[in-house]
C-alpha positions as a printed NumPy array, in Angstrom:
array([[ -4.946, -23.793, -57.546],
       [ -4.597, -20.054, -57.434],
       [ -7.618, -19.752, -55.143],
       [ -6.225, -22.425, -52.823],
       [ -2.931, -20.539, -52.394],
       [ -4.816, -17.303, -51.724],
       [ -7.116, -19.044, -49.234],
       [ -4.147, -20.719, -47.491],
       [ -2.238, -17.426, -47.298],
       [ -5.212, -15.525, -45.913],
       [ -5.907, -18.252, -43.319],
       [ -2.238, -18.218, -42.291],
       [ -2.258, -14.446, -41.838],
       [ -5.513, -14.587, -39.894],
       [ -4.031, -17.277, -37.628],
       [ -0.878, -15.224, -37.063],
       [ -2.914, -12.141, -36.159],
       [ -5.011, -14.221, -33.756],
       [ -1.854, -15.565, -32.114],
       [ -0.427, -12.06 , -31.816],
       [ -3.147, -11.252, -29.276],
       [ -2.151, -14.176, -27.061],
       [  0.447, -13.824, -24.381],
       [  3.933, -14.483, -25.644],
       [  6.904, -14.427, -23.271],
       [  8.471, -10.998, -23.202],
       [  5.289,  -9.115, -24.122],
       [  4.824,  -6.132, -21.808],
       [  1.6  ,  -6.038, -19.83 ],
       [  0.633,  -2.943, -17.871],
       [ -0.145,  -2.768, -14.157],
       [ -3.822,  -2.098, -13.507],
       [ -4.608,   0.021, -10.442],
       [ -8.123,   0.883,  -9.35 ],
       [ -9.675,   2.628,  -6.363],
       [ -8.307,   4.771,  -3.556],
       [ -4.649,   4.498,  -2.629],
       [ -4.585,   4.124,   1.163],
       [ -1.28 ,   4.188,   3.012],
       [ -0.4  ,   3.272,   6.564],
       [  0.424,   6.936,   7.257],
       [ -3.163,   7.877,   6.409],
       [ -4.538,   5.271,   8.806],
       [ -2.164,   6.399,  11.563],
       [ -3.493,   9.971,  11.307],
       [ -7.09 ,   8.916,  11.987],
       [ -8.366,   9.482,  15.518],
       [-11.709,   8.69 ,  17.149],
       [-13.934,  11.747,  17.221],
       [-12.723,  13.227,  13.923],
       [-15.424,  14.78 ,  11.777],
       [-16.264,  13.571,   8.27 ],
       [-14.593,  16.649,   6.85 ],
       [-11.33 ,  15.94 ,   8.695],
       [-11.392,  12.307,   7.574],
       [-12.046,  13.341,   3.964],
       [ -9.045,  15.713,   4.165],
       [ -6.762,  12.852,   5.233],
       [ -8.177,   9.946,   3.221],
       [ -9.791,  11.63 ,   0.237],
       [-13.266,  10.903,  -1.082],
       [-14.485,   7.376,  -0.366],
       [-14.916,   5.024,  -3.274],
       [-18.232,   3.737,  -1.947],
       [-20.855,   5.714,  -0.041],
       [-23.892,   3.528,   0.452],
       [-27.268,   5.235,   0.853],
       [-28.443,   2.39 ,   3.087],
       [-25.385,   2.697,   5.342],
       [-24.782,   6.429,   5.446],
       [-22.594,   6.083,   8.528],
       [-19.995,   3.943,   6.698],
       [-17.389,   4.902,   4.111],
       [-15.53 ,   2.241,   2.157],
       [-12.127,   2.694,   0.551],
       [-11.118,  -0.031,  -1.888],
       [ -7.843,  -0.417,  -3.749],
       [ -6.826,  -3.155,  -6.124],
       [ -3.709,  -3.671,  -8.193],
       [ -2.957,  -6.32 , -10.732],
       [  0.663,  -6.37 , -11.828],
       [  1.019,  -7.165, -15.518],
       [  0.144, -10.806, -15.887],
       [  0.174, -11.365, -12.113],
       [ -2.303, -12.043,  -9.356],
       [ -4.712,  -9.264,  -8.343],
       [ -4.281,  -7.878,  -4.797],
       [ -7.094,  -5.989,  -3.083],
       [ -7.152,  -3.898,   0.085],
       [-10.226,  -2.604,   1.883],
       [-10.805,  -0.091,   4.671],
       [-14.218,   0.76 ,   6.109],
       [-14.668,   3.81 ,   8.339],
       [-17.68 ,   3.98 ,  10.65 ],
       [-19.181,   7.251,  11.866],
       [-21.483,   7.787,  14.828],
       [-24.773,   9.622,  14.989],
       [-22.975,  12.948,  15.527],
       [-20.881,  12.477,  12.338],
       [-17.711,  11.657,  14.235],
       [-15.381,   8.746,  13.504],
       [-15.934,   5.87 ,  15.904],
       [-14.11 ,   2.969,  14.257],
       [-12.426,   1.368,  11.304],
       [-12.149,  -2.119,   9.89 ],
       [-10.234,  -3.655,   7.04 ],
       [ -6.774,  -4.647,   5.927],
       [ -4.925,  -1.906,   7.835],
       [ -4.312,  -1.724,  11.553],
       [ -3.343,   1.502,  13.324],
       [  0.3  ,   1.611,  14.369],
       [  1.533,  -1.441,  12.407],
       [  2.947,  -0.89 ,   8.947],
       [  2.186,  -3.41 ,   6.216],
       [  5.882,  -4.157,   5.844],
       [  6.186,  -5.029,   9.527],
       [  3.041,  -7.14 ,   9.401],
       [  4.314,  -9.05 ,   6.373],
       [  7.734,  -9.608,   7.951],
       [  6.085, -10.769,  11.19 ],
       [  7.57 ,  -7.985,  13.277],
       [  5.607,  -6.026,  15.843],
       [  5.78 ,  -2.302,  16.408],
       [  9.052,  -2.706,  18.359],
       [ 11.376,   0.069,  17.188],
       [ 14.576,  -1.291,  18.767],
       [ 14.61 ,  -4.311,  16.467],
       [ 14.306,  -2.215,  13.32 ],
       [ 16.958,   0.242,  14.503],
       [ 19.455,  -2.563,  14.991],
       [ 18.773,  -3.945,  11.531],
       [ 19.022,  -0.534,   9.883],
       [ 22.571,   0.098,  11.126],
       [ 24.994,  -0.939,   8.35 ],
       [ 27.975,  -3.092,   9.229],
       [ 31.157,  -1.526,   7.819],
       [ 34.096,  -3.769,   7.008],
       [ 36.712,  -1.176,   7.938],
       [ 36.43 ,   1.878,  10.204],
       [ 36.623,   5.41 ,   8.837],
       [ 40.027,   7.082,   8.766],
       [ 40.682,   9.291,  11.821],
       [ 39.907,  12.955,  11.144],
       [ 37.96 ,  12.224,   7.964],
       [ 34.526,  13.608,   7.222],
       [ 33.051,  10.124,   7.442],
       [ 34.463,   9.693,  10.945],
       [ 33.016,  13.065,  12.041],
       [ 29.606,  12.154,  10.686],
       [ 29.748,   8.763,  12.392],
       [ 30.68 ,  10.405,  15.694],
       [ 27.695,  12.786,  15.401],
       [ 25.376,   9.916,  14.565],
       [ 26.617,   7.891,  17.532],
       [ 25.959,  10.831,  19.893],
       [ 22.319,  11.196,  18.837],
       [ 19.899,   9.96 ,  21.477],
       [ 17.066,   7.86 ,  20.145],
       [ 13.532,   8.748,  21.112],
       [ 10.852,   6.067,  20.88 ],
       [  8.062,   6.838,  18.457],
       [  4.674,   6.921,  20.205],
       [  2.322,   4.203,  19.042],
       [ -1.191,   5.562,  18.449],
       [ -4.04 ,   3.988,  20.361],
       [ -6.192,   1.693,  18.218],
       [ -9.603,   2.951,  17.224],
       [-12.614,   1.278,  18.739],
       [-13.692,  -1.57 ,  16.519],
       [-16.986,  -2.169,  18.314],
       [-19.486,   0.561,  17.248],
       [-21.493,   0.357,  20.521]])
C-alpha cells in the first residue's frame, strides 16, 4: 500500500512536470529573429553601379555568400513572434563581372515601402499627406501658440519626394 501511494505520487508529479512544458494560455513565448535585418531605407539607397564595398556599407555582411555563385549575395531575415506564424524576407543582390551592382530581387522593391505595399497604396505622396493631417474638432484660440504653429505649418510648401529609379532586374 505504501509503495502504491509513493508510485502514484511520483507518477502524478512526473505528469505535472511534463504538462508544465506544454503551452498553457498566458505563458510567455519569446520572439525569434534570425538573419539580416533589411529595411526599405537600405534598399532605397542602393544604386546600379555601386561597388561591393559600398553595398556592404549600406546592407552589412550578407548572410549567404555562395562559392558557386560569387556574383550573388543573399540577405535573409525571419521572425517568428512567440507562438505565431514565421515570416521570412529575402533579398538577393547581383553583381556584374566588374564587381558592380547590376540588380536585385526579392521581397523588397525600390521606392515602395512595405507599409504602402501592404495597404495597397502606390508611391503617391499626396494621398499619404492628406491622411496624415489630423482633423481637429475645434480651431485653436486666436493668438495662441497652437494657432501660430498651425499658421506656420500651413505656409510650408510641400516638395515631392523623388522616387528612385528601379534597379535592372535582368542581369543581361
